[in-house]
C-alpha positions as a Markdown table, in Angstrom:
| # | Residue | x | y | z |
|---|---|---|---|---|
| 1 | Unk | 1.6 | -53.4 | 18.0 |
| 2 | Unk | 2.0 | -49.8 | 19.5 |
| 3 | Unk | 4.1 | -47.8 | 17.1 |
| 4 | Unk | 6.4 | -46.0 | 19.3 |
| 5 | Unk | 8.2 | -43.9 | 16.1 |
| 6 | Unk | 4.8 | -42.8 | 15.1 |
| 7 | Unk | 5.2 | -38.9 | 16.4 |
| 8 | Unk | 8.9 | -38.7 | 15.7 |
| 9 | Unk | 8.7 | -39.8 | 12.8 |
| 10 | Unk | 5.5 | -37.1 | 11.9 |
| 11 | Unk | 8.1 | -34.5 | 13.5 |
| 12 | Unk | 10.8 | -35.6 | 11.3 |
| 13 | Unk | 8.7 | -34.9 | 8.0 |
| 14 | Unk | 7.9 | -31.5 | 9.6 |
| 15 | Unk | 11.6 | -30.4 | 10.0 |
| 16 | Unk | 12.0 | -31.5 | 7.4 |
| 17 | Unk | 9.6 | -29.7 | 5.2 |
| 18 | Unk | 11.1 | -26.7 | 7.0 |
| 19 | Unk | 14.4 | -26.7 | 6.0 |
| 20 | Unk | 13.5 | -27.4 | 2.4 |
| 21 | Unk | 11.6 | -23.4 | 2.7 |
| 22 | Unk | 14.1 | -22.6 | 4.4 |
| 23 | Unk | 16.8 | -23.6 | 1.8 |
| 24 | Unk | 14.5 | -22.5 | -0.7 |
| 25 | Unk | 14.3 | -18.9 | 0.8 |
| 26 | Unk | 18.1 | -18.8 | 1.4 |
| 27 | Unk | 19.1 | -19.7 | -1.7 |
| 28 | Unk | 15.9 | -17.1 | -3.1 |
| 29 | Unk | 17.3 | -14.3 | -1.0 |
| 30 | Unk | 17.9 | -12.0 | -3.4 |
| 31 | Unk | 14.5 | -12.1 | -4.9 |
| 32 | Unk | 12.3 | -12.6 | -1.8 |
| 33 | Unk | 13.8 | -9.6 | -0.8 |
| 34 | Unk | 13.9 | -8.0 | -3.8 |
| 35 | Unk | 10.2 | -9.1 | -4.7 |
| 36 | Unk | 9.0 | -7.8 | -0.5 |
| 37 | Unk | 10.1 | -3.7 | -1.1 |
| 38 | Unk | 8.2 | -3.8 | -4.8 |
| 39 | Unk | 5.2 | -5.4 | -3.0 |
| 40 | Unk | 5.5 | -2.8 | 0.1 |
| 41 | Unk | 6.4 | 0.2 | -2.4 |
| 42 | Unk | 3.4 | -0.5 | -5.0 |
| 43 | Unk | 1.1 | -0.9 | -1.9 |
| 44 | Unk | 2.5 | 2.2 | 0.1 |
| 45 | Unk | 2.6 | 4.2 | -4.1 |
| 46 | Unk | -1.0 | 3.3 | -4.0 |
| 47 | Unk | -2.4 | 4.3 | -0.7 |
| 48 | Unk | -0.7 | 8.1 | -1.2 |
| 49 | Unk | -2.6 | 8.2 | -4.4 |
| 50 | Unk | -6.1 | 7.8 | -3.1 |
| 51 | Unk | -5.0 | 10.2 | -0.2 |
| 52 | Unk | -3.8 | 12.9 | -1.5 |
| 53 | Unk | -7.4 | 12.1 | -4.5 |
| 54 | Unk | -9.7 | 12.2 | -1.7 |
| 55 | Unk | -7.7 | 15.5 | -0.3 |
| 56 | Unk | -7.8 | 17.1 | -4.1 |
| 57 | Unk | -12.0 | 15.8 | -3.5 |
| 58 | Unk | -12.7 | 17.4 | -0.1 |
| 59 | Unk | -10.8 | 21.0 | -1.2 |
| 60 | Unk | -13.0 | 21.1 | -4.4 |
| 61 | Unk | -16.1 | 20.7 | -2.9 |
| 62 | Unk | -15.3 | 23.0 | -0.1 |
| 63 | Unk | -15.0 | 25.4 | -2.3 |
| 64 | Unk | -17.8 | 24.9 | -4.1 |
| 65 | Unk | -19.3 | 24.8 | -1.2 |
| 66 | Unk | -18.2 | 28.1 | -0.4 |
| 67 | Unk | -19.2 | 29.4 | -3.3 |
| 68 | Unk | -22.6 | 28.8 | -2.8 |
| 69 | Unk | -23.3 | 30.0 | 0.2 |
| 70 | Unk | -21.5 | 33.5 | -1.2 |
| 71 | Unk | -18.6 | 33.6 | 1.6 |
| 72 | Unk | -16.4 | 33.5 | -2.0 |
| 73 | Unk | -17.0 | 34.9 | -5.3 |
| 74 | Unk | -16.7 | 31.7 | -8.7 |
| 75 | Unk | -13.4 | 34.0 | -9.1 |
| 76 | Unk | -11.9 | 33.6 | -5.9 |
| 77 | Unk | -12.6 | 30.0 | -6.2 |
| 78 | Unk | -11.1 | 29.4 | -9.9 |
| 79 | Unk | -8.5 | 31.1 | -9.0 |
| 80 | Unk | -7.7 | 28.2 | -6.1 |
| 81 | Unk | -8.3 | 25.8 | -7.6 |
| 82 | Unk | -5.9 | 26.5 | -11.1 |
| 83 | Unk | -3.5 | 27.7 | -7.8 |
| 84 | Unk | -4.4 | 24.7 | -6.6 |
| 85 | Unk | -3.2 | 22.7 | -9.9 |
| 86 | Unk | -0.2 | 24.5 | -10.6 |
| 87 | Unk | 1.3 | 23.3 | -7.6 |
| 88 | Unk | 0.4 | 19.3 | -7.8 |
| 89 | Unk | 1.5 | 19.1 | -12.1 |
| 90 | Unk | 5.7 | 20.4 | -10.1 |
């Protein structure tokens, strides 16, 4: 026998599941929003830290290359590195 209501019952089951999910989100909206903001803040802080570390290391390599090719004295390179460190600590 052909069951004409089978697709309808499947559709109703899916909508009731989606309603349960929406109800869960609406009841816990504060926690969901807060968690989302926290995750975004953590990820952006990690990306910022990685980019900053890469820039610092690239600058140190450049200074070392200038010293190696005698375009800069080791004392000048040391002063540049110390100046950058003092600015980062503030």
